[in-house]
Structures are given as C-alpha cells and as structure tokens.
C-alpha positions in Angstrom: 0.0 0.0 0.0 1.4 3.4 -1.0 2.0 5.9 1.8 0.2 8.4 -0.4 -3.1 6.6 -0.2 -4.2 8.4 2.9 -3.9 11.8 1.3 -7.1 13.8 0.5 -8.0 16.1 -2.4 -9.3 19.5 -1.5 -12.1 20.4 -1.2 -13.2 17.1 0.4 -16.2 15.8 -1.5 -18.5 12.9 -0.5 -17.8 9.7 -2.4 -14.9 11.3 -4.2 -13.2 8.6 -6.3 -10.4 10.8 -7.5 -7.0 10.3 -5.7 -4.8 13.1 -4.4 -1.6 11.9 -6.3 -0.7 10.4 -9.6 2.0 8.1 -10.9 4.4 11.0 -11.6 4.4 11.9 -7.9 5.4 8.4 -7.1 8.1 8.5 -9.7 9.6 11.7 -8.2 9.6 10.3 -4.7 11.2 7.1 -5.9 13.9 9.1 -7.7 14.6 11.2 -4.6 15.5 8.0 -2.7 18.6 7.8 -4.8 19.6 11.4 -4.0 20.3 13.4 -0.8 19.0 17.0 -1.3 18.4 19.0 1.8 16.9 22.3 0.4 14.2 21.5 -2.1 11.8 23.8 -4.0 8.6 22.1 -5.1 6.5 23.9 -7.8 2.9 23.1 -8.6 2.4 20.3 -6.0 -1.3 19.5 -6.9 -2.6 18.2 -3.5 0.5 18.0 -1.4 1.8 14.5 -2.3 5.4 15.7 -3.0 5.5 18.0 0.0 4.2 15.1 2.2 6.7 12.6 0.8 9.6 15.0 1.3 8.5 16.5 4.6 11.8 15.4 6.2 13.7 17.9 4.0 13.9 21.7 4.1 10.9 22.4 1.8 9.8 25.5 0.0 6.6 24.9 -2.0 5.2 27.4 -4.6 1.7 27.2 -5.9 -0.6 29.8 -7.6 -3.6 27.7 -6.5 -5.5 28.3 -3.3 -6.9 24.7 -3.6 -3.4 23.2 -3.8 -2.2 25.3 -0.9 -5.1 24.2 1.2 -4.4 20.6 0.3 -0.7 20.8 1.2 -1.7 22.1 4.6 -4.4 19.5 5.0 -2.1 16.5 4.1 1.2 17.6 5.6 2.0 18.3 9.3 5.2 20.0 8.3 4.6 21.7 4.9 7.7 23.9 5.2 7.6 27.4 3.6 4.6 28.0 1.4 4.6 30.8 -1.1 2.0 32.0 -3.6 3.8 35.0 -5.1 6.1 33.8 -7.9 8.3 36.8 -7.4 9.4 35.2 -4.1 10.3 31.8 -5.6 14.1 32.4 -5.8 16.6 31.0 -3.4 19.6 28.6 -3.0 18.2 25.1 -3.5 19.8 21.7 -3.8 17.0 20.5 -6.0 14.0 22.0 -7.8 11.0 19.8 -8.6 8.4 21.2 -11.0 5.1 19.4 -11.8 4.6 20.5 -15.3 1.6 22.9 -15.7 -0.7 22.7 -18.7 -0.1 26.3 -19.6 3.2 26.9 -21.4 3.2 30.6 -20.6 2.9 29.8 -16.9 5.9 27.4 -17.2 7.8 30.0 -19.1 7.1 32.6 -16.3 8.3 30.1 -13.6 11.5 29.2 -15.5 12.4 32.8 -16.3 11.8 33.8 -12.7 14.1 31.0 -11.5 16.7 31.8 -14.1 17.2 35.2 -12.4 17.7 33.8 -8.9 19.4 30.4 -8.8 23.0 29.3 -9.2 24.4 27.6 -12.2 24.3 23.8 -11.9 21.1 23.7 -9.9 19.4 20.3 -10.8 15.8 20.2 -11.9 13.3 17.3 -12.0 10.1 18.0 -14.1 7.3 15.5 -13.6 4.1 14.7 -15.4 1.9 12.2 -17.1 3.1 11.5 -20.6 -0.3 12.3 -22.2 0.0 15.9 -20.8 3.6 16.4 -21.9 4.1 18.3 -25.2 7.1 19.2 -27.3 6.6 22.8 -26.1 7.4 21.7 -22.5 10.7 20.3 -23.6 11.5 23.3 -25.8 10.8 25.7 -22.9 13.0 23.7 -20.5 15.9 23.6 -22.9 15.6 27.3 -23.7 15.6 28.6 -20.1 17.3 25.8 -18.1 19.5 23.5 -20.1 19.8 20.2 -22.0 17.2 17.6 -21.0 17.2 13.8 -20.5 14.3 11.7 -19.4 13.5 8.7 -17.2 11.9 5.5 -18.4 8.2 5.7 -18.5 6.3 4.0 -15.6 2.5 3.8 -15.2 2.3 6.3 -18.1 4.4 8.9 -16.2 7.8 10.3 -16.9 10.5 12.5 -15.4 12.5 15.1 -17.3 16.0 16.0 -15.9 18.0 19.2 -16.5 20.6 21.4 -14.8 20.6 25.1 -14.9 23.2 26.3 -17.5 21.6 29.3 -19.2 21.8 33.0 -18.7 19.2 35.0 -16.8 16.3 36.2 -19.0 14.1 39.3 -18.8 10.6 38.4 -17.8 7.8 39.6 -20.2 5.0 38.8 -17.8 2.5 40.2 -17.0 1.5 40.9 -20.6 -0.6 44.0 -21.6 -3.8 43.3 -23.5 -5.8 45.8 -25.4 -9.4 45.0 -26.2 -12.3 47.1 -27.6 -14.5 46.2 -24.6 -12.3 48.2 -22.2 -10.7 51.6 -22.6 -7.4 50.8 -20.9 -4.9 47.9 -21.5 -5.5 45.0 -19.1 -2.6 43.4 -17.2 -2.7 39.6 -17.5 -0.4 37.4 -15.5 0.9 34.2 -17.1 -1.5 31.7 -15.5 -4.7 33.3 -16.6 -7.2 31.6 -18.9 -7.3 33.3 -22.3 -4.6 35.8 -21.3 -3.7 36.8 -24.9 -7.3 37.5 -26.1 -10.8 38.0 -24.8 -12.6 34.6 -25.0 -15.9 34.5 -26.7 -17.9 33.5 -23.6 -16.7 36.5 -21.6 -17.4 38.7 -24.6 -21.0 37.6 -24.6 -21.3 37.8 -20.8 -20.2 41.4 -20.8 -23.2 42.3 -23.1 -25.5 41.0 -20.4 -24.2 42.5 -17.2 -27.1 44.5 -15.6 -27.4 48.0 -14.3 -29.5 48.5 -11.2 -29.6 49.2 -7.5 -26.8 46.8 -6.7 -24.6 47.8 -3.7 -22.3 44.8 -3.5 -21.3 42.9 -6.7 -19.2 39.8 -6.7 -17.1 38.8 -9.7 -16.8 35.1 -8.8 -13.9 33.3 -10.6 -12.7 36.8 -11.6 -9.6 36.0 -13.7 -8.3 39.4 -14.8 -11.4 41.1 -13.3 -12.9 42.4 -16.6 -16.4 41.3 -15.6 -16.1 43.2 -12.4 -14.7 46.2 -14.2 -17.7 46.4 -16.6 -20.1 45.8 -13.7 -18.5 48.8 -11.9 -18.9 51.0 -15.0 -22.6 50.0 -15.3 -23.1 50.4 -11.5 -20.8 53.2 -10.4 -22.1 53.4 -6.8 -21.5 49.7 -6.1 -18.6 48.0 -4.3 -17.0 45.3 -6.3 -15.7 42.1 -4.8 -13.3 39.8 -6.7 -12.8 36.2 -5.9 -10.6 33.5 -7.5 -8.5 30.5 -6.5 -5.6 31.7 -8.6 -3.2 34.1 -6.9 -2.2 35.5 -10.3 -5.9 36.2 -11.1 -6.3 38.2 -7.9 -3.1 40.1 -8.7 -4.3 40.9 -12.2 -7.8 42.0 -11.1 -6.3 44.3 -8.4 -3.9 45.9 -10.9 -6.7 46.4 -13.5 -9.2 47.8 -11.1 -6.6 50.3 -9.6 -5.7 51.3 -13.1 -9.4 52.1 -13.9 -11.1 53.4 -10.8 -10.2 55.6 -7.9 -12.2 53.9 -5.2 -11.4 50.5 -3.5 -12.5 47.1 -4.4 -12.1 43.9 -2.2 -10.1 40.9 -3.3 -10.4 37.3 -2.0 -7.9 34.5 -2.8 -10.1 31.6 -2.0 -11.8 28.4 -3.3 -15.1 29.5 -5.0 -16.7 31.7 -2.2 -16.5 29.2 0.6 -15.1 31.1 3.6 -17.8 31.8 6.3 -16.5 35.3 7.0 -16.8 36.5 3.4 -19.2 39.5 2.9 -22.8 39.1 1.7 -23.6 40.5 -1.7 -26.7 41.3 -3.8 -25.4 40.3 -7.2 -23.1 37.5 -8.2 -21.6 37.3 -11.8 -20.1 33.9 -12.6 -18.5 32.1 -15.5 -17.7 28.8 -13.9 -14.6 26.8 -15.0 -15.3 23.2 -15.9 -11.9 21.8 -15.0 -9.5 21.8 -12.1 -6.0 21.3 -13.6 -6.5 18.4 -16.0 -9.6 17.1 -14.2 -12.8 17.9 -16.0 -16.2 18.0 -14.1 -19.0 20.2 -12.9 -18.0 20.1 -9.2 -16.6 23.6 -9.2 -19.9 25.0 -10.7 -21.9 23.2 -8.1 -19.8 24.7 -5.3 -19.9 28.2 -6.8 -23.7 28.1 -7.0 -24.1 26.8 -3.5 -21.6 29.3 -2.0 -23.4 32.1 -3.8 -26.7 31.1 -2.3 -25.2 31.2 1.2 -23.9 34.7 0.6 -26.6 36.3 -1.5 -29.0 38.6 0.4 -32.7 37.9 0.1 -33.8 39.0 -3.3 -30.2 39.0 -4.6 -29.4 37.6 -8.0 -26.8 35.3 -9.5 -26.1 35.6 -13.3 -24.3 32.8 -14.9 -22.9 32.1 -18.4 -22.1 28.6 -19.7 -22.2 26.4 -22.7 -25.8 25.3 -23.3 -25.0 21.6 -23.1 -23.8 22.0 -19.5 -27.4 22.5 -18.3 -26.6 25.0 -15.6 -30.3 25.8 -15.6 -31.0 22.5 -13.9 -28.4 23.1 -11.2 -29.5 26.6 -10.5 -33.2 25.6 -10.3 -32.3 22.8 -7.8 -30.4 25.2 -5.6 -32.4 28.4 -5.9 -35.9 27.1 -6.9 -36.0 29.3 -10.0 -34.0 30.1 -13.1 -34.7 32.0 -16.3 -32.8 32.6 -19.5 -31.6 36.2 -20.0 -30.0 35.7 -23.4 -28.5 33.0 -25.5 -26.7 32.4 -28.8 -25.7 29.3 -30.7 -23.1 28.3 -28.1 -23.8 30.1 -24.8 -26.7 30.8 -22.5 -26.9 33.5 -19.8 -29.1 32.5 -16.8 -30.5 34.3 -13.8 -31.6 33.0 -10.4 -33.0 34.9 -7.5 -32.3 34.2 -3.8 -35.7 33.7 -2.2 -36.1 33.9 1.5 -38.4 31.0 1.6 -36.1 28.6 -0.4 
C-alpha cells in the first residue's frame, strides 16, 4: 500500500473517487530516494503528495492555486515554507522539482523567474503524465534551463531531468492586452485563462451585465477582473468584490481595477466563495470553469452556485454564463428554486436565479 493513499483532495467531497496523487508523484519520490538533497523547491504540487513525501527535507513549496495550498496544509503536518507569489520563488536550492503545468506561458514565467535567482548547476526534475507532456514543455526547459534527459516511463508517467546552465532572462510577464471592450490595457499574469485575447464566452457575458440598485457585486472566478470592471462601470455606486482561487488572477484583477477606478474594491484569494466570514452581496456574476487542472467536471460550478446562495442577500441575483449543453439551468433551479434565460446564442446561455427567503 502506497503511503500516499491516505492523502485527500481539497475540497473534500462525498464519495470522491479521485485520488490526491498520480504516478508522476510516485516516480519523483522514488527518484529522490537515490539522491540526498536538503533544500528542495517544489513547484505546482497538486494536492501535497510531493511535500508530504519529502517533509523530512527543508521544503519551499510554490503554488498559484489556493486549492493546492489548502491541500498541502491538509495533508502535511510539516509543509515547510509555502509561497503563492512567484516573485518570491528564488533561493539557494539543492534540487528544484516542477510538476509540469498545462499552460506553457505559466511554465515560461516560472522558469524565467528562477533563471534570475538560482545558481548555475542547480538540478531540476520535471514530472508529469506522458499524455500531458508536449514538445513545447521540452523546448521551454531547454531554452531557459538547459539540456534535457528523461527517465523511463512508468505507469504512463515520466520525469525530465535538467541542470541550470543558461543566462538569466528578462521576464515579459504580465502581458498587456488591449481589447475594444475596455478603454485601458489589461494586465494579464501568465497563468490566466485566455490571457492573450478575450474569450468569446466572456465577450457575450459582458453584453448581459445588468445596471441596477446593486450595492455589492461579486465577480466570482474573476480571472483578470474584466467582468467586475464592466459591472462597476454600469453600477458606479456599487462596491466590487473579486474572488478567484488563482493568486495571479487576484493580482491581475487588483492591478486592472486600480488602473481604472479611484475607489477601492475587495479581493479574496479563496476556493469559490467558501469562507464563512466573506461578505454578503446582492449580485453574483459567474462564468464557472469546468476543470481543475487536468480534471474535468461540474463540481466547481456546483460549489460556486451553493456558495453564492449562502452569501446572496434575500432578493439578490446570480447571473451565470455557460455552454448550453452544461445545463446549468438544472443546477440553478435545484439550488435556488428558480432560473430564467436572460440571453443565448448558438453556443452560450446566460441564466439568472434569485435568492428567495423561503427557499
């Protein structure tokens, strides 16, 4: 029995059949048994398996994800130094372990940041499932770190080895994005969805943001904050709240809001809107993601809708956009007791539910 089997995913869900580690985590831990590093940097530890398995070392763990950070704390009594700001990732390490992210721009940002703060010869281990490794991952590593070799495949996982031998590189992130829907350029950090263009779902959603007597508006799953920015423009007397589980999303939203408005918004790095002490609101605007890393499912949407119900004032509204086939209308009706279509096109539907005091 693997010592990783007792680990839990976060958030903890009833009858969750998904495990908190994968074969690439096991492969890394097996490789470390042949080495003797003391100071180890772990990057993108999904649910704490690597931090747990190496907790007898001097660990620094970086994650942009609130969910991953919570899982590391949940599964490890001695998680070491946890950081969420990539600018603080530098240091003197005996070994750097990076679980390959899906986003190549995020990987590039990580590697460039490290290239400016580590010593020549620092060894790297990159881990991942083979089906999620692309030629772009190898190209990025060889460009910013050095020549690569690989382990043998095991349980459809593989390790990539490299040692730092390149020169420091100027970091282009965050990028500046100009769009016709907003008068000022948006600052987008490297790990944001659709960071180089405005996705068509958000574009349609912006057309359906209401004006009204809303005092507190929540942009739930805010990314760069554009939905909240447009909501503020349409409701200038309102206070805008931004929530996202990505630290880079919160950082981008904060930068973009401060660049556009003189008053203050509030920002919450959290999973959905789960914390009990978060403020109540009278409008929630939400474009739910349908994946967590490489895991696809509707569990995030369910939690977003349930969290919104708990924090919506009586008579408050939640407005949601999604692909029509996802049938968010059924979920919203089950949670709120009502749901109506505001607008739709061939791909997306915009839905509204009202928080009723008797439901």
